[in-house]
N, C-alpha and C positions, 0 to 999 in steps of 0.2 A: 486412476480413473480420470481425475481432473486433467492430468497431463495429456491424455489421449484426446479429450475434448478440445483442449487448447491447441494441440498440434493440428487437428483436423478441421476445426471450425474457425480458428482465428483469422484465416486468410480468405474466408468466404464472405462475399457480399450477399446478404440474405434477400434484399429487395422486399417484395411482398411475400410473407411466409404464412403457410397454413400448417397448424398443428392439429392433427386428427386424433380423436379419442383423448383429448387434452386432460380429462379428469380435473384435478384441482389446480392444474397449470404448473406443476412442478418442473416439467421439462422446458417450459417457456422461460423460466428463470435461467436455465442453462444456456438457451439460445441467445437471450438478450445479453448474457454475460460474456459469452465467448465468440459469437459471430463478429466479424470485422465491423459490420454495420447492417442495419435493416431499415426499411421504410415503415413496415407495419407487420404485426403478427396477429393472426386470427386463430383462436382456439375453438374447436367445435367438439361437442360431446352430446350424446342423447340424454344423459342424466342431468336434469335441471338442478338437482341438489348439489352435485359436485361443482357445477358451474357457478352457483351462488358462492361457494367457498372460494373458488378461483377469483371471482370478482372482489371478494373481501381482502385477499392477500396480495393482489397484483394491482399496483397503482402506477403504471408506467405509460407515458404517452405513446400512442400508436399501437397499443395492445387492446384487443376486444375479444369477447367470448359470445358464441352463438350456439343455441341448442339446435342440433342437426343430426340426422341419420347419416353415418359415414358410408353406408351402402348406396346412398343416392345424394351426393353432395349438391347443394343448391347453388353452384357457381358455374359460370360459363367455362368452356374448354379453354385452356391456356391462360388462366387468370393469374396463377402464382409463379413466382420465380423459384420458390423452394417449398417442398412439402416434407413433413416430418411425422413420424409415429413412433411412440416409445412405450415399451412395457405393456402392450395392449393386444398383441395378436391372439393371445390365449383367452381374451375376453370377447372376441368377435365371433359372430355366428357364421359369417362367410368371409374368410380372410382374403381370398383371391378377388372377390368383388370389391372390397374396400380398397385394396392396393391398386386395382385397376382404375377406380374412381380417382384416387390420388394422382395417378399418372395422367389421367384425362385432364385434370384441372391445372396441370403443370404447363409452363411454356416450354417450347423446344429449347434445349440447352439448360433447362432448369435442374436444380439439385434435388435429389431424393435422399432422405436420411431415415434410417431405421435403427432403433436400438431395442434389443429384445434379449431377455434372459432365456437360457435353455437348460435342458436337463442333463447335458453331458458333463457332469462334474468330474473332478479328478481326485477329490479327497473325501474322507468320511464326514468331515465337517461341512463340506458343500452338499453332500448327499442328505445331511440333516436338513439343510435349507430347502432342498428340492422336495424331500418327503413332507416337510411341514407345509410348503406351498401347495402340494398336491392334496394333502389332507384338507386344507382350507378350501380348495376348489371343490372337493367332494361335499363339504358342508354346504357351500353355496348351492351346488347343484341339487342337493337334497331339498333345498328350499325354493327351487325354481329360479335361481339366479344363474345367469350364463357365466360360467367360469370353468374353463377347461384346464387340463394338465398342460404344463409348458411343453413346447415343441423340442425336438432334437435340433441340433445346430444345422444338420444337413437339410432338414425339412424347411427351415427358415430360408436357407439359400435357394431351395427349389422354388419357393414362392417368389423370390427375387428374380430367378432365371425366367420365369413365365412372363415377366414385365418387359423383356427385351430392352433393358436399359444398357447404357454404355459407360465406359471408364469406371468400372466397379472397384471400389476400395473396401476392404474388410479389415477390422481390427478385433482382436479378442481381448476382453477384459476378464482376467482370470480370478481376481479377488482372493488368491491363495496366500498373499503376503500379510494378511491381517491376523491379529491375535484371536484364535478361536474361543478363548476363555475370557475375552474382554467383558467386564461386568456390566457395563452400560448396554452393550450389544445383547448380551444374554437377557438382561432385564426387559429390553424392548421386545425381544422375540417372545418371552414369556407373556408379556402384556398382550401381544398379538394373538397368541394361543388362547389366552383368557377371554378375549373378546369373542372369538369364535366358539369357545366353550359355552359362554352364556347364551349365544344364539342357538347352539345345538340343544342344550338342555331346556331352553325356553320354548323350543318348537316341539316338533313331533319326537325328536330324540332318535338316536341310533346306537344300539349297543356296540356294533362293529366300529363305528367312528369314535366312540368313547374309549374303547379298548385300544384303538390305534393312537388316540391322543396320549394315553398313558405311556405307551411304548415310545412315542416321540419325546415326551418330557424326560424319560429315563435316558434316552440316547443323547439328548441335548445336554443333560447334566454330566454324562460320562465323556462325551467327545467334543462338545462345544459346537460352534456355529461359524460358518463362513458363507458370505453371499453367493448365490448361484453365479455361474459364469455368464457373461453377457457378450453378445455379438453386436458390433457397431458396423453399419453398412452405409456408405455414401456412393451414389451413382448419379448419372445424368440421363435425361431424356434426349434421345437422338433428334 
């Protein structure tokens, strides 16, 4: 995974970079590490709580965070040299509108970067990851939190096609070369399930979701876990 980022990002001059749906700023650390250089990185997210966490963990000159709705970005057209969105499409209410806004605020010739997991796994261990993610999305949705199932790979490419970008580069990060029984990974996944379990039983609860949780735990113990496949896209605005 790191090798792909180094291959594709290390020769890019970021200039002024926008990171949309930045969350806690984890992808900004990848950008600042692997981009050849950058002048500034602005992370935007609608969730004030995650932005506070991002501010706490990121102390790098030229990086700032702003609370903002990605469907209506408060920047002039052609403001940024590079725009990025990572692991966020399935958390958006209107994917096409957000992506169109990102392209609007890009300069002509600017770079568009998207990194997104998808549901087209190739191993039972990956299907465990996909099923667990979709279960968590169902728990969130039952509590009024916007969290959809992950898209298929082709659906993601269709969103990109609608943007009329040029010089498209795609890379698939398969994640199938990892140990599916790695103890630290399994422990982290179980902790993730536990957090959602507490929210589920602490709220209105759902017998179907609790039954699905039990099935997921059994499958995790039997088959293990590998991260979902990821699609990385780099393109340019004409």
